[in-house]
C-alpha positions as a Python dict, from the first residue, in 0.01 Angstrom:
ca = {
    (1, 'M'): (0, 0, 0),
    (2, 'N'): (-227, -39, 299),
    (3, 'K'): (-22, 87, 592),
    (4, 'P'): (-62, 464, 539),
    (5, 'Q'): (-442, 445, 563),
    (6, 'S'): (-418, 197, 849),
    (7, 'L'): (-204, 441, 1047),
    (8, 'R'): (-438, 728, 962),
    (9, 'A'): (-730, 527, 1102),
    (10, 'A'): (-535, 441, 1419),
    (11, 'L'): (-442, 805, 1478),
    (12, 'N'): (-798, 922, 1416),
    (13, 'K'): (-918, 674, 1675),
    (14, 'A'): (-653, 740, 1941),
    (15, 'V'): (-563, 1110, 1913),
    (16, 'P'): (-842, 1364, 1971),
    (17, 'Y'): (-644, 1644, 1801),
    (18, 'V'): (-615, 1439, 1480),
    (19, 'R'): (-980, 1333, 1494),
    (20, 'E'): (-1097, 1693, 1546),
    (21, 'N'): (-854, 1840, 1287),
    (22, 'P'): (-828, 1586, 1003),
    (23, 'D'): (-691, 1851, 767),
    (24, 'R'): (-383, 1881, 993),
    (25, 'L'): (-269, 1522, 932),
    (26, 'H'): (-73, 1469, 610),
    (27, 'L'): (82, 1141, 491),
    (28, 'F'): (353, 1115, 227),
    (29, 'V'): (526, 805, 91),
    (30, 'D'): (893, 892, 33),
    (31, 'N'): (1192, 698, -100),
    (32, 'G'): (977, 408, -213),
    (33, 'S'): (1117, 98, -374),
    (34, 'L'): (976, -231, -487),
    (35, 'V'): (1197, -535, -426),
    (36, 'A'): (1123, -856, -614),
    (37, 'T'): (1302, -1180, -693),
    (38, 'S'): (1264, -1427, -977),
    (39, 'A'): (1066, -1671, -761),
    (40, 'T'): (784, -1880, -906),
    (41, 'S'): (528, -1633, -780),
    (42, 'I'): (568, -1271, -876),
    (43, 'S'): (588, -1149, -520),
    (44, 'W'): (742, -829, -396),
    (45, 'E'): (798, -608, -99),
    (46, 'Y'): (730, -238, -85),
    (47, 'R'): (995, -49, 112),
    (48, 'Y'): (935, 316, 186),
    (49, 'T'): (944, 594, 439),
    (50, 'L'): (604, 710, 553),
    (51, 'N'): (633, 1078, 639),
    (52, 'V'): (355, 1172, 882),
    (53, 'V'): (313, 1547, 921),
    (54, 'V'): (90, 1695, 1191),
    (55, 'T'): (61, 2072, 1172),
    (56, 'D'): (-19, 2320, 1448),
    (57, 'F'): (-27, 2043, 1709),
    (58, 'T'): (-111, 2175, 2056),
    (59, 'G'): (-157, 1853, 2251),
    (60, 'D'): (78, 1633, 2450),
    (61, 'Q'): (330, 1494, 2201),
    (62, 'N'): (355, 1173, 2405),
    (63, 'L'): (-13, 1107, 2334),
    (64, 'L'): (70, 1120, 1962),
    (65, 'M'): (384, 906, 1982),
    (66, 'A'): (231, 626, 2192),
    (67, 'P'): (-41, 525, 1941),
    (68, 'I'): (220, 520, 1665),
    (69, 'L'): (438, 282, 1867),
    (70, 'F'): (138, 59, 1937),
    (71, 'W'): (60, 63, 1565),
    (72, 'L'): (422, -21, 1480),
    (73, 'R'): (413, -312, 1725),
    (74, 'D'): (127, -462, 1525),
    (75, 'N'): (233, -353, 1178),
    (76, 'Q'): (612, -354, 1173),
    (77, 'S'): (704, -589, 1458),
    (78, 'D'): (997, -741, 1269),
    (79, 'M'): (1179, -408, 1274),
    (80, 'L'): (1103, -340, 1640),
    (81, 'Q'): (1260, -675, 1726),
    (82, 'N'): (1573, -610, 1521),
    (83, 'V'): (1837, -419, 1720),
    (84, 'T'): (1981, -248, 1411),
    (85, 'E'): (1653, -169, 1237),
    (86, 'R'): (1468, -29, 1537),
    (87, 'E'): (1728, 249, 1562),
    (88, 'R'): (1613, 376, 1221),
    (89, 'L'): (1246, 275, 1232),
    (90, 'F'): (1100, 597, 1374),
    (91, 'T'): (1267, 937, 1345),
    (92, 'F'): (1116, 1282, 1378),
    (93, 'E'): (1163, 1657, 1351),
    (94, 'V'): (967, 1925, 1532),
    (95, 'D'): (922, 2291, 1442),
    (96, 'I'): (827, 2478, 1757),
    (97, 'L'): (593, 2760, 1664),
    (98, 'G'): (552, 3086, 1852),
    (99, 'N'): (189, 3025, 1944),
    (100, 'G'): (238, 2724, 2174),
    (101, 'A'): (190, 2484, 1885),
    (102, 'C'): (433, 2278, 1683),
    (103, 'D'): (458, 2109, 1347),
    (104, 'L'): (577, 1748, 1370),
    (105, 'S'): (732, 1549, 1088),
    (106, 'L'): (755, 1179, 1174),
    (107, 'N'): (937, 933, 949),
    (108, 'L'): (854, 562, 967),
    (109, 'K'): (1056, 305, 771),
    (110, 'L'): (791, 58, 654),
    (111, 'T'): (765, -255, 444),
    (112, 'E'): (465, -432, 296),
    (113, 'R'): (472, -777, 138),
    (114, 'V'): (258, -872, -162),
    (115, 'V'): (214, -1214, -320),
    (116, 'A'): (100, -1240, -683),
    (117, 'Q'): (27, -1576, -841),
    (118, 'E'): (-126, -1699, -1162),
    (119, 'V'): (-431, -1912, -1084),
    (120, 'D'): (-637, -2060, -1367),
    (121, 'G'): (-505, -1807, -1616),
    (122, 'S'): (-562, -1496, -1404),
    (123, 'I'): (-337, -1312, -1164),
    (124, 'Q'): (-432, -1302, -798),
    (125, 'V'): (-266, -1038, -582),
    (126, 'E'): (-276, -1047, -203),
    (127, 'A'): (-119, -822, 59),
    (128, 'V'): (45, -1045, 320),
    (129, 'A'): (-31, -975, 685),
    (130, 'E'): (247, -910, 930),
    (131, 'P'): (373, -1205, 1132),
    (132, 'D'): (214, -1270, 1471),
    (133, 'E'): (371, -1150, 1794),
    (134, 'P'): (641, -1386, 1916),
    (135, 'A'): (554, -1599, 2219),
    (136, 'D'): (823, -1437, 2434),
    (137, 'G'): (654, -1095, 2435),
    (138, 'W'): (859, -917, 2168),
    (139, 'G'): (1193, -1039, 2291),
    (140, 'F'): (1188, -848, 2619),
    (141, 'R'): (1216, -1034, 2946),
    (142, 'S'): (1027, -928, 3253),
    (143, 'E'): (1204, -1007, 3574),
}
């Protein structure tokens, strides 16, 4: 699974609090499943909830949420475009602490596709990139 570390890198780059306090960012893969079919290739899809926990956060929460949405646009665009799925894609809980800080628990419903094939007697495994952005700008019209 590549998306947890990809998100960590994006948050380190975009959010000064995370960059300056790397021990306050925790990632957990919850409710994982592997879905496969009996196709010619042994391909599968990981489905899981990535629980992102940021402890003692004192910054502007919007500046944490925005980079995650940009990351989701690039890494889970299919769910952002799906009316039903986008309602469940990104949920969160916040514990407001007495010292002006908060603990945030963010839950992202993610998938990752993997293709495995036998080539010349050995198995080749490749993570499949997300589809490109649709030409119509993610399905939203500007007027």
